[in-house]
N, CA, C and O atoms as a GROMACS GRO file, in nm:
protein
  560
    1MET      N    1  10.341  11.166   9.904
    1MET     CA    2  10.470  11.106   9.934
    1MET      C    3  10.554  11.198  10.022
    1MET      O    4  10.625  11.152  10.111
    2LYS      N    5  10.543  11.328   9.996
    2LYS     CA    6  10.622  11.422  10.076
    2LYS      C    7  10.582  11.416  10.222
    2LYS      O    8  10.668  11.416  10.311
    3GLU      N    9  10.453  11.412  10.247
    3GLU     CA   10  10.405  11.407  10.384
    3GLU      C   11  10.446  11.277  10.451
    3GLU      O   12  10.483  11.276  10.569
    4ALA      N   13  10.441  11.167  10.378
    4ALA     CA   14  10.483  11.038  10.433
    4ALA      C   15  10.631  11.040  10.470
    4ALA      O   16  10.671  10.985  10.572
    5LEU      N   17  10.712  11.103  10.387
    5LEU     CA   18  10.854  11.113  10.417
    5LEU      C   19  10.878  11.200  10.540
    5LEU      O   20  10.962  11.168  10.625
    6ARG      N   21  10.804  11.311  10.549
    6ARG     CA   22  10.816  11.397  10.667
    6ARG      C   23  10.785  11.319  10.794
    6ARG      O   24  10.858  11.328  10.893
    7LYS      N   25  10.677  11.242  10.791
    7LYS     CA   26  10.637  11.164  10.908
    7LYS      C   27  10.742  11.060  10.947
    7LYS      O   28  10.753  11.023  11.064
    8LYS      N   29  10.818  11.013  10.849
    8LYS     CA   30  10.922  10.914  10.876
    8LYS      C   31  11.054  10.981  10.916
    8LYS      O   32  11.153  10.913  10.942
    9GLY      N   33  11.054  11.114  10.919
    9GLY     CA   34  11.174  11.188  10.960
    9GLY      C   35  11.280  11.199  10.852
    9GLY      O   36  11.396  11.227  10.882
   10VAL      N   37  11.242  11.178  10.728
   10VAL     CA   38  11.337  11.188  10.616
   10VAL      C   39  11.352  11.334  10.576
   10VAL      O   40  11.252  11.399  10.544
   11PRO      N   41  11.474  11.387  10.576
   11PRO     CA   42  11.493  11.526  10.534
   11PRO      C   43  11.450  11.546  10.388
   11PRO      O   44  11.486  11.467  10.300
   12LEU      N   45  11.374  11.650  10.364
   12LEU     CA   46  11.328  11.680  10.228
   12LEU      C   47  11.417  11.787  10.167
   12LEU      O   48  11.384  11.906  10.170
   13THR      N   49  11.528  11.744  10.113
   13THR     CA   50  11.620  11.836  10.049
   13THR      C   51  11.559  11.884   9.917
   13THR      O   52  11.469  11.819   9.864
   14PRO      N   53  11.607  11.996   9.865
   14PRO     CA   54  11.555  12.043   9.736
   14PRO      C   55  11.570  11.938   9.625
   14PRO      O   56  11.481  11.922   9.542
   15GLN      N   57  11.682  11.866   9.625
   15GLN     CA   58  11.703  11.763   9.524
   15GLN      C   59  11.601  11.651   9.538
   15GLN      O   60  11.545  11.606   9.438
   16ARG      N   61  11.575  11.606   9.659
   16ARG     CA   62  11.475  11.501   9.680
   16ARG      C   63  11.337  11.547   9.637
   16ARG      O   64  11.261  11.471   9.578
   17LEU      N   65  11.305  11.671   9.667
   17LEU     CA   66  11.174  11.724   9.627
   17LEU      C   67  11.159  11.726   9.475
   17LEU      O   68  11.052  11.694   9.423
   18MET      N   69  11.265  11.763   9.405
   18MET     CA   70  11.258  11.764   9.258
   18MET      C   71  11.244  11.622   9.203
   18MET      O   72  11.170  11.599   9.108
   19ILE      N   73  11.314  11.528   9.263
   19ILE     CA   74  11.304  11.388   9.221
   19ILE      C   75  11.163  11.336   9.246
   19ILE      O   76  11.106  11.268   9.161
   20LEU      N   77  11.106  11.369   9.361
   20LEU     CA   78  10.968  11.329   9.391
   20LEU      C   79  10.871  11.389   9.291
   20LEU      O   80  10.778  11.322   9.246
   21ASP      N   81  10.892  11.515   9.257
   21ASP     CA   82  10.803  11.581   9.160
   21ASP      C   83  10.805  11.510   9.025
   21ASP      O   84  10.700  11.491   8.963
   22VAL      N   85  10.924  11.470   8.980
   22VAL     CA   86  10.934  11.398   8.853
   22VAL      C   87  10.862  11.264   8.863
   22VAL      O   88  10.786  11.227   8.773
   23LEU      N   89  10.887  11.190   8.970
   23LEU     CA   90  10.822  11.060   8.988
   23LEU      C   91  10.671  11.072   8.992
   23LEU      O   92  10.600  10.998   8.924
   24GLN      N   93  10.623  11.166   9.071
   24GLN     CA   94  10.478  11.181   9.086
   24GLN      C   95  10.413  11.239   8.961
   24GLN      O   96  10.295  11.215   8.936
   25GLY      N   97  10.488  11.314   8.884
   25GLY     CA   98  10.433  11.374   8.763
   25GLY      C   99  10.432  11.280   8.644
   25GLY      O  100  10.370  11.308   8.541
   26SER      N  101  10.500  11.168   8.658
   26SER     CA  102  10.507  11.073   8.548
   26SER      C  103  10.399  10.966   8.566
   26SER      O  104  10.385  10.908   8.674
   27HIS      N  105  10.325  10.941   8.460
   27HIS     CA  106  10.224  10.837   8.465
   27HIS      C  107  10.278  10.708   8.406
   27HIS      O  108  10.205  10.610   8.388
   28ASP      N  109  10.407  10.710   8.376
   28ASP     CA  110  10.471  10.594   8.318
   28ASP      C  111  10.587  10.553   8.407
   28ASP      O  112  10.613  10.616   8.509
   29HIS      N  113  10.654  10.449   8.370
   29HIS     CA  114  10.771  10.402   8.442
   29HIS      C  115  10.890  10.483   8.393
   29HIS      O  116  10.907  10.504   8.273
   30VAL      N  117  10.972  10.528   8.485
   30VAL     CA  118  11.086  10.612   8.448
   30VAL      C  119  11.215  10.551   8.501
   30VAL      O  120  11.217  10.485   8.605
   31SER      N  121  11.322  10.574   8.428
   31SER     CA  122  11.452  10.527   8.472
   31SER      C  123  11.518  10.635   8.558
   31SER      O  124  11.474  10.750   8.559
   32ALA      N  125  11.622  10.596   8.629
   32ALA     CA  126  11.697  10.694   8.707
   32ALA      C  127  11.755  10.800   8.615
   32ALA      O  128  11.762  10.918   8.651
   33GLU      N  129  11.796  10.758   8.497
   33GLU     CA  130  11.852  10.852   8.400
   33GLU      C  131  11.746  10.951   8.351
   33GLU      O  132  11.775  11.070   8.333
   34ASP      N  133  11.623  10.902   8.329
   34ASP     CA  134  11.514  10.992   8.290
   34ASP      C  135  11.491  11.098   8.398
   34ASP      O  136  11.477  11.216   8.368
   35ILE      N  137  11.489  11.054   8.521
   35ILE     CA  138  11.468  11.146   8.634
   35ILE      C  139  11.582  11.246   8.641
   35ILE      O  140  11.560  11.366   8.655
   36PHE      N  141  11.704  11.195   8.630
   36PHE     CA  142  11.822  11.280   8.634
   36PHE      C  143  11.814  11.390   8.529
   36PHE      O  144  11.835  11.508   8.559
   37HIS      N  145  11.784  11.353   8.405
   37HIS     CA  146  11.779  11.452   8.296
   37HIS      C  147  11.666  11.553   8.316
   37HIS      O  148  11.681  11.670   8.282
   38GLU      N  149  11.555  11.507   8.369
   38GLU     CA  150  11.442  11.598   8.393
   38GLU      C  151  11.475  11.699   8.503
   38GLU      O  152  11.448  11.818   8.489
   39VAL      N  153  11.534  11.652   8.614
   39VAL     CA  154  11.571  11.742   8.723
   39VAL      C  155  11.681  11.837   8.678
   39VAL      O  156  11.683  11.954   8.716
   40GLN      N  157  11.772  11.785   8.598
   40GLN     CA  158  11.886  11.865   8.551
   40GLN      C  159  11.842  11.988   8.471
   40GLN      O  160  11.915  12.087   8.465
   41LYS      N  161  11.724  11.983   8.412
   41LYS     CA  162  11.673  12.098   8.336
   41LYS      C  163  11.655  12.220   8.426
   41LYS      O  164  11.682  12.333   8.384
   42SER      N  165  11.610  12.198   8.549
   42SER     CA  166  11.589  12.311   8.639
   42SER      C  167  11.698  12.323   8.745
   42SER      O  168  11.712  12.428   8.808
   43TYR      N  169  11.776  12.216   8.763
   43TYR     CA  170  11.883  12.219   8.863
   43TYR      C  171  12.004  12.146   8.804
   43TYR      O  172  12.021  12.026   8.828
   44PRO      N  173  12.088  12.216   8.729
   44PRO     CA  174  12.199  12.152   8.658
   44PRO      C  175  12.306  12.092   8.748
   44PRO      O  176  12.394  12.020   8.700
   45TYR      N  177  12.301  12.118   8.878
   45TYR     CA  178  12.404  12.070   8.970
   45TYR      C  179  12.369  11.933   9.030
   45TYR      O  180  12.447  11.880   9.109
   46ILE      N  181  12.254  11.877   8.993
   46ILE     CA  182  12.214  11.746   9.046
   46ILE      C  183  12.317  11.641   9.004
   46ILE      O  184  12.374  11.648   8.895
   47ASN      N  185  12.339  11.545   9.090
   47ASN     CA  186  12.431  11.436   9.061
   47ASN      C  187  12.349  11.308   9.045
   47ASN      O  188  12.254  11.286   9.119
   48ILE      N  189  12.386  11.225   8.949
   48ILE     CA  190  12.312  11.101   8.924
   48ILE      C  191  12.312  11.012   9.049
   48ILE      O  192  12.217  10.938   9.072
   49SER      N  193  12.418  11.019   9.130
   49SER     CA  194  12.422  10.937   9.251
   49SER      C  195  12.314  10.982   9.350
   49SER      O  196  12.263  10.899   9.426
   50THR      N  197  12.280  11.109   9.351
   50THR     CA  198  12.172  11.159   9.436
   50THR      C  199  12.039  11.097   9.394
   50THR      O  200  11.957  11.061   9.478
   51VAL      N  201  12.020  11.085   9.264
   51VAL     CA  202  11.897  11.024   9.212
   51VAL      C  203  11.891  10.877   9.256
   51VAL      O  204  11.788  10.831   9.306
   52PHE      N  205  12.001  10.804   9.237
   52PHE     CA  206  12.002  10.662   9.276
   52PHE      C  207  11.982  10.644   9.426
   52PHE      O  208  11.908  10.555   9.468
   53ARG      N  209  12.047  10.726   9.506
   53ARG     CA  210  12.030  10.714   9.653
   53ARG      C  211  11.885  10.743   9.694
   53ARG      O  212  11.830  10.675   9.780
   54THR      N  213  11.826  10.844   9.632
   54THR     CA  214  11.687  10.877   9.663
   54THR      C  215  11.594  10.765   9.621
   54THR      O  216  11.502  10.730   9.696
   55LEU      N  217  11.615  10.709   9.503
   55LEU     CA  218  11.532  10.598   9.458
   55LEU      C  219  11.548  10.475   9.548
   55LEU      O  220  11.450  10.407   9.578
   56ASP      N  221  11.670  10.448   9.592
   56ASP     CA  222  11.692  10.336   9.685
   56ASP      C  223  11.618  10.360   9.816
   56ASP      O  224  11.558  10.268   9.871
   57LEU      N  225  11.622  10.483   9.866
   57LEU     CA  226  11.551  10.517   9.988
   57LEU      C  227  11.401  10.497   9.971
   57LEU      O  228  11.336  10.436  10.056
   58LEU      N  229  11.346  10.547   9.861
   58LEU     CA  230  11.203  10.534   9.835
   58LEU      C  231  11.163  10.387   9.817
   58LEU      O  232  11.054  10.348   9.858
   59LYS      N  233  11.249  10.308   9.757
   59LYS     CA  234  11.223  10.165   9.742
   59LYS      C  235  11.222  10.098   9.879
   59LYS      O  236  11.133  10.018   9.909
   60ASP      N  237  11.322  10.129   9.962
   60ASP     CA  238  11.330  10.071  10.097
   60ASP      C  239  11.209  10.107  10.182
   60ASP      O  240  11.170  10.031  10.270
   61LEU      N  241  11.151  10.224  10.156
   61LEU     CA  242  11.033  10.270  10.230
   61LEU      C  243  10.902  10.225  10.163
   61LEU      O  244  10.794  10.268  10.203
   62ASP      N  245  10.913  10.139  10.061
   62ASP     CA  246  10.797  10.088   9.987
   62ASP      C  247  10.712  10.200   9.926
   62ASP      O  248  10.590  10.192   9.924
   63MET      N  249  10.779  10.302   9.876
   63MET     CA  250  10.709  10.413   9.812
   63MET      C  251  10.720  10.409   9.661
   63MET      O  252  10.641  10.471   9.590
   64VAL      N  253  10.820  10.334   9.610
   64VAL     CA  254  10.833  10.311   9.466
   64VAL      C  255  10.859  10.164   9.442
   64VAL      O  256  10.912  10.094   9.529
   65THR      N  257  10.822  10.120   9.324
   65THR     CA  258  10.857   9.985   9.282
   65THR      C  259  10.961   9.997   9.172
   65THR      O  260  10.970  10.098   9.103
   66VAL      N  261  11.039   9.893   9.158
   66VAL     CA  262  11.141   9.890   9.054
   66VAL      C  263  11.120   9.764   8.972
   66VAL      O  264  11.102   9.655   9.027
   67THR      N  265  11.123   9.779   8.841
   67THR     CA  266  11.096   9.668   8.751
   67THR      C  267  11.193   9.671   8.634
   67THR      O  268  11.225   9.778   8.582
   68ASP      N  269  11.239   9.555   8.594
   68ASP     CA  270  11.321   9.543   8.475
   68ASP      C  271  11.228   9.520   8.358
   68ASP      O  272  11.176   9.410   8.340
   69LEU      N  273  11.207   9.624   8.278
   69LEU     CA  274  11.120   9.613   8.162
   69LEU      C  275  11.200   9.591   8.034
   69LEU      O  276  11.149   9.612   7.924
   70GLY      N  277  11.323   9.549   8.049
   70GLY     CA  278  11.407   9.521   7.934
   70GLY      C  279  11.496   9.638   7.898
   70GLY      O  280  11.484   9.747   7.953
   71GLY      N  281  11.585   9.613   7.805
   71GLY     CA  282  11.674   9.718   7.758
   71GLY      C  283  11.787   9.749   7.854
   71GLY      O  284  11.855   9.850   7.838
   72GLY      N  285  11.808   9.664   7.955
   72GLY     CA  286  11.917   9.684   8.049
   72GLY      C  287  11.899   9.801   8.142
   72GLY      O  288  11.996   9.855   8.195
   73CYS      N  289  11.775   9.842   8.163
   73CYS     CA  290  11.749   9.962   8.244
   73CYS      C  291  11.632   9.935   8.339
   73CYS      O  292  11.524   9.893   8.297
   74LEU      N  293  11.655   9.961   8.467
   74LEU     CA  294  11.547   9.947   8.565
   74LEU      C  295  11.454  10.067   8.556
   74LEU      O  296  11.498  10.179   8.529
   75ARG      N  297  11.326  10.043   8.578
   75ARG     CA  298  11.225  10.150   8.572
   75ARG      C  299  11.157  10.161   8.708
   75ARG      O  300  11.134  10.061   8.776
   76TYR      N  301  11.125  10.283   8.745
   76TYR     CA  302  11.065  10.312   8.875
   76TYR      C  303  10.924  10.365   8.855
   76TYR      O  304  10.891  10.428   8.754
   77HIS      N  305  10.841  10.337   8.955
   77HIS     CA  306  10.700  10.373   8.948
   77HIS      C  307  10.651  10.393   9.092
   77HIS      O  308  10.685  10.314   9.180
   78THR      N  309  10.574  10.496   9.116
   78THR     CA  310  10.523  10.517   9.252
   78THR      C  311  10.420  10.410   9.287
   78THR      O  312  10.345  10.365   9.200
   79VAL      N  313  10.416  10.371   9.413
   79VAL     CA  314  10.319  10.269   9.454
   79VAL      C  315  10.180  10.327   9.468
   79VAL      O  316  10.083  10.252   9.481
   80THR      N  317  10.168  10.458   9.466
   80THR     CA  318  10.036  10.519   9.475
   80THR      C  319   9.954  10.492   9.350
   80THR      O  320   9.831  10.496   9.354
   81ASN      N  321  10.023  10.464   9.238
   81ASN     CA  322   9.952  10.422   9.118
   81ASN      C  323   9.912  10.276   9.138
   81ASN      O  324   9.979  10.203   9.212
   82SER      N  325   9.805  10.234   9.074
   82SER     CA  326   9.753  10.100   9.097
   82SER      C  327   9.858   9.993   9.067
   82SER      O  328   9.943  10.009   8.980
   83HIS      N  329   9.848   9.883   9.144
   83HIS     CA  330   9.938   9.771   9.120
   83HIS      C  331   9.904   9.711   8.985
   83HIS      O  332   9.787   9.688   8.954
   84HIS      N  333  10.004   9.686   8.907
   84HIS     CA  334   9.986   9.624   8.778
   84HIS      C  335  10.114   9.554   8.739
   84HIS      O  336  10.219   9.574   8.801
   85HIS      N  337  10.105   9.473   8.638
   85HIS     CA  338  10.219   9.394   8.596
   85HIS      C  339  10.233   9.406   8.445
   85HIS      O  340  10.148   9.465   8.378
   86HIS      N  341  10.339   9.350   8.392
   86HIS     CA  342  10.369   9.366   8.250
   86HIS      C  343  10.399   9.233   8.184
   86HIS      O  344  10.469   9.149   8.240
   87LEU      N  345  10.344   9.215   8.066
   87LEU     CA  346  10.380   9.104   7.980
   87LEU      C  347  10.472   9.164   7.874
   87LEU      O  348  10.432   9.254   7.801
   88ILE      N  349  10.593   9.113   7.865
   88ILE     CA  350  10.691   9.171   7.774
   88ILE      C  351  10.738   9.064   7.676
   88ILE      O  352  10.783   8.957   7.716
   89CYS      N  353  10.727   9.095   7.549
   89CYS     CA  354  10.771   9.003   7.444
   89CYS      C  355  10.922   9.015   7.430
   89CYS      O  356  10.975   9.123   7.402
   90HIS      N  357  10.991   8.903   7.448
   90HIS     CA  358  11.136   8.908   7.438
   90HIS      C  359  11.183   8.918   7.293
   90HIS      O  360  11.302   8.941   7.269
   91ARG      N  361  11.094   8.901   7.197
   91ARG     CA  362  11.134   8.914   7.056
   91ARG      C  363  11.114   9.057   7.005
   91ARG      O  364  11.209   9.119   6.957
   92CYS      N  365  10.992   9.109   7.015
   92CYS     CA  366  10.966   9.242   6.957
   92CYS      C  367  10.968   9.354   7.060
   92CYS      O  368  10.972   9.472   7.024
   93GLY      N  369  10.966   9.319   7.190
   93GLY     CA  370  10.974   9.420   7.295
   93GLY      C  371  10.841   9.484   7.333
   93GLY      O  372  10.838   9.576   7.415
   94SER      N  373  10.731   9.437   7.274
   94SER     CA  374  10.601   9.496   7.309
   94SER      C  375  10.570   9.470   7.456
   94SER      O  376  10.608   9.367   7.512
   95THR      N  377  10.501   9.564   7.516
   95THR     CA  378  10.466   9.553   7.658
   95THR      C  379  10.316   9.570   7.672
   95THR      O  380  10.256   9.662   7.615
   96THR      N  381  10.255   9.480   7.749
   96THR     CA  382  10.113   9.487   7.778
   96THR      C  383  10.095   9.488   7.928
   96THR      O  384  10.148   9.402   7.998
   97GLU      N  385  10.020   9.586   7.979
   97GLU     CA  386   9.992   9.590   8.122
   97GLU      C  387   9.878   9.496   8.154
   97GLU      O  388   9.780   9.486   8.080
   98ILE      N  389   9.890   9.425   8.267
   98ILE     CA  390   9.780   9.342   8.315
   98ILE      C  391   9.749   9.384   8.458
   98ILE      O  392   9.838   9.426   8.533
   99GLU      N  393   9.625   9.371   8.494
   99GLU     CA  394   9.579   9.412   8.627
   99GLU      C  395   9.632   9.317   8.734
   99GLU      O  396   9.658   9.199   8.708
  100ASP      N  397   9.647   9.368   8.852
  100ASP     CA  398   9.693   9.290   8.966
  100ASP      C  399   9.600   9.172   8.994
  100ASP      O  400   9.646   9.066   9.037
  101SER      N  401   9.472   9.189   8.968
  101SER     CA  402   9.374   9.084   8.999
  101SER      C  403   9.400   8.956   8.921
  101SER      O  404   9.362   8.848   8.966
  102VAL      N  405   9.464   8.965   8.805
  102VAL     CA  406   9.494   8.846   8.724
  102VAL      C  407   9.587   8.752   8.800
  102VAL      O  408   9.576   8.630   8.787
  103LEU      N  409   9.676   8.808   8.880
  103LEU     CA  410   9.773   8.727   8.952
  103LEU      C  411   9.730   8.692   9.095
  103LEU      O  412   9.803   8.625   9.167
  104GLU      N  413   9.613   8.737   9.134
  104GLU     CA  414   9.566   8.708   9.271
  104GLU      C  415   9.558   8.559   9.299
  104GLU      O  416   9.597   8.518   9.409
  105PRO      N  417   9.510   8.474   9.206
  105PRO     CA  418   9.511   8.329   9.234
  105PRO      C  419   9.652   8.274   9.259
  105PRO      O  420   9.669   8.183   9.340
  106VAL      N  421   9.751   8.328   9.191
  106VAL     CA  422   9.890   8.286   9.213
  106VAL      C  423   9.934   8.325   9.353
  106VAL      O  424   9.998   8.246   9.423
  107ARG      N  425   9.901   8.446   9.393
  107ARG     CA  426   9.937   8.495   9.527
  107ARG      C  427   9.875   8.405   9.635
  107ARG      O  428   9.941   8.368   9.732
  108ARG      N  429   9.747   8.372   9.616
  108ARG     CA  430   9.678   8.285   9.713
  108ARG      C  431   9.739   8.144   9.715
  108ARG      O  432   9.753   8.084   9.822
  109ALA      N  433   9.773   8.092   9.598
  109ALA     CA  434   9.832   7.958   9.590
  109ALA      C  435   9.969   7.954   9.659
  109ALA      O  436  10.002   7.856   9.726
  110ILE      N  437  10.047   8.058   9.644
  110ILE     CA  438  10.177   8.066   9.710
  110ILE      C  439  10.158   8.069   9.861
  110ILE      O  440  10.232   8.003   9.934
  111ASP      N  441  10.061   8.145   9.907
  111ASP     CA  442  10.034   8.154  10.050
  111ASP      C  443   9.986   8.019  10.104
  111ASP      O  444  10.035   7.972  10.206
  112ALA      N  445   9.890   7.958  10.034
  112ALA     CA  446   9.834   7.831  10.081
  112ALA      C  447   9.937   7.718  10.075
  112ALA      O  448   9.944   7.636  10.166
  113GLY      N  449  10.014   7.713   9.970
  113GLY     CA  450  10.107   7.602   9.952
  113GLY      C  451  10.238   7.614  10.026
  113GLY      O  452  10.300   7.514  10.061
  114TYR      N  453  10.282   7.737  10.049
  114TYR     CA  454  10.414   7.758  10.107
  114TYR      C  455  10.413   7.842  10.234
  114TYR      O  456  10.517   7.858  10.299
  115GLY      N  457  10.296   7.897  10.268
  115GLY     CA  458  10.290   7.984  10.385
  115GLY      C  459  10.369   8.112  10.364
  115GLY      O  460  10.414   8.175  10.460
  116PHE      N  461  10.386   8.150  10.239
  116PHE     CA  462  10.468   8.266  10.203
  116PHE      C  463  10.377   8.375  10.152
  116PHE      O  464  10.298   8.354  10.060
  117GLU      N  465  10.388   8.494  10.211
  117GLU     CA  466  10.308   8.608  10.167
  117GLU      C  467  10.384   8.684  10.059
  117GLU      O  468  10.471   8.766  10.089
  118ALA      N  469  10.349   8.657   9.934
  118ALA     CA  470  10.417   8.720   9.821
  118ALA      C  471  10.373   8.864   9.806
  118ALA      O  472  10.254   8.894   9.805
  119GLN      N  473  10.468   8.952   9.794
  119GLN     CA  474  10.440   9.094   9.771
  119GLN      C  475  10.462   9.121   9.623
  119GLN      O  476  10.566   9.171   9.581
  120MET      N  477  10.362   9.088   9.548
  120MET     CA  478  10.369   9.097   9.402
  120MET      C  479  10.308   9.228   9.356
  120MET      O  480  10.202   9.231   9.295
  121HIS      N  481  10.378   9.336   9.386
  121HIS     CA  482  10.324   9.468   9.354
  121HIS      C  483  10.344   9.506   9.209
  121HIS      O  484  10.261   9.575   9.150
  122HIS      N  485  10.454   9.460   9.153
  122HIS     CA  486  10.489   9.514   9.023
  122HIS      C  487  10.603   9.430   8.964
  122HIS      O  488  10.716   9.437   9.013
  123PHE      N  489  10.574   9.354   8.863
  123PHE     CA  490  10.683   9.283   8.799
  123PHE      C  491  10.651   9.251   8.654
  123PHE      O  492  10.540   9.271   8.606
  124ALA      N  493  10.754   9.200   8.586
  124ALA     CA  494  10.743   9.172   8.443
  124ALA      C  495  10.743   9.021   8.419
  124ALA      O  496  10.816   8.947   8.485
  125ILE      N  497  10.661   8.978   8.326
  125ILE     CA  498  10.656   8.839   8.283
  125ILE      C  499  10.700   8.839   8.136
  125ILE      O  500  10.639   8.904   8.052
  126TRP      N  501  10.805   8.766   8.108
  126TRP     CA  502  10.863   8.762   7.975
  126TRP      C  503  10.811   8.643   7.897
  126TRP      O  504  10.786   8.537   7.954
  127GLY      N  505  10.794   8.659   7.767
  127GLY     CA  506  10.748   8.552   7.681
  127GLY      C  507  10.734   8.602   7.539
  127GLY      O  508  10.804   8.693   7.497
  128LEU      N  509  10.642   8.540   7.465
  128LEU     CA  510  10.615   8.581   7.328
  128LEU      C  511  10.474   8.636   7.317
  128LEU      O  512  10.379   8.577   7.367
  129CYS      N  513  10.462   8.751   7.251
  129CYS     CA  514  10.330   8.812   7.232
  129CYS      C  515  10.252   8.736   7.125
  129CYS      O  516  10.307   8.650   7.056
  130ARG      N  517  10.126   8.767   7.113
  130ARG     CA  518  10.037   8.702   7.017
  130ARG      C  519  10.091   8.713   6.874
  130ARG      O  520  10.090   8.615   6.799
  131GLU      N  521  10.137   8.833   6.837
  131GLU     CA  522  10.186   8.854   6.701
  131GLU      C  523  10.309   8.770   6.671
  131GLU      O  524  10.318   8.708   6.565
  132CYS      N  525  10.404   8.768   6.763
  132CYS     CA  526  10.526   8.690   6.740
  132CYS      C  527  10.496   8.540   6.740
  132CYS      O  528  10.556   8.466   6.662
  133ARG      N  529  10.404   8.496   6.823
  133ARG     CA  530  10.364   8.354   6.822
  133ARG      C  531  10.298   8.321   6.689
  133ARG      O  532  10.323   8.214   6.632
  134HIS      N  533  10.214   8.411   6.640
  134HIS     CA  534  10.146   8.391   6.512
  134HIS      C  535  10.247   8.381   6.398
  134HIS      O  536  10.235   8.297   6.309
  135THR      N  537  10.348   8.470   6.401
  135THR     CA  538  10.453   8.469   6.300
  135THR      C  539  10.530   8.337   6.304
  135THR      O  540  10.564   8.281   6.200
  136ASP      N  541  10.558   8.287   6.425
  136ASP     CA  542  10.627   8.159   6.439
  136ASP      C  543  10.547   8.046   6.376
  136ASP      O  544  10.603   7.961   6.308
  137LYS      N  545  10.417   8.044   6.399
  137LYS     CA  546  10.332   7.938   6.345
  137LYS      C  547  10.328   7.943   6.192
  137LYS      O  548  10.326   7.839   6.127
  138GLU      N  549  10.326   8.065   6.136
  138GLU     CA  550  10.324   8.081   5.992
  138GLU      C  551  10.452   8.031   5.927
  138GLU      O  552  10.451   7.981   5.815
  139GLN      N  553  10.564   8.045   5.999
  139GLN     CA  554  10.693   8.007   5.943
  139GLN      C  555  10.719   7.856   5.954
  139GLN      O  556  10.813   7.806   5.892
  140GLN      N  557  10.639   7.786   6.029
  140GLN     CA  558  10.661   7.642   6.046
  140GLN      C  559  10.604   7.562   5.933
  140GLN      O  560  10.614   7.440   5.933
   0.00000   0.00000   0.00000
């Protein structure tokens, strides 16, 4: 990511480098607040607005994806990690990752039917998980 930013002429400030390190070092989805607190451990002068501006820049450059995984907090993930999506239960909050290939037929159908090239890199699908559906059936 650092080399890609250099090639695009983006200044690599110490703060941006620390934010990139946190993003690249995380194998999970992280919030801006998570990044802020992690960088703050080694650089207490970081400002949360710097984190948000950097994340916006990386999103605009298609280097990170942003997803609402619930809880009122957006989560960020580098695009260098494989494309995947999430099934999120709106009752219990469980999250299940699904491979990008599962949604490929939807992507093709959107293209064929609407002439629209969907960029479905990373998103959440909300519903009820197996356990919550099972509990609902038992209560009926």
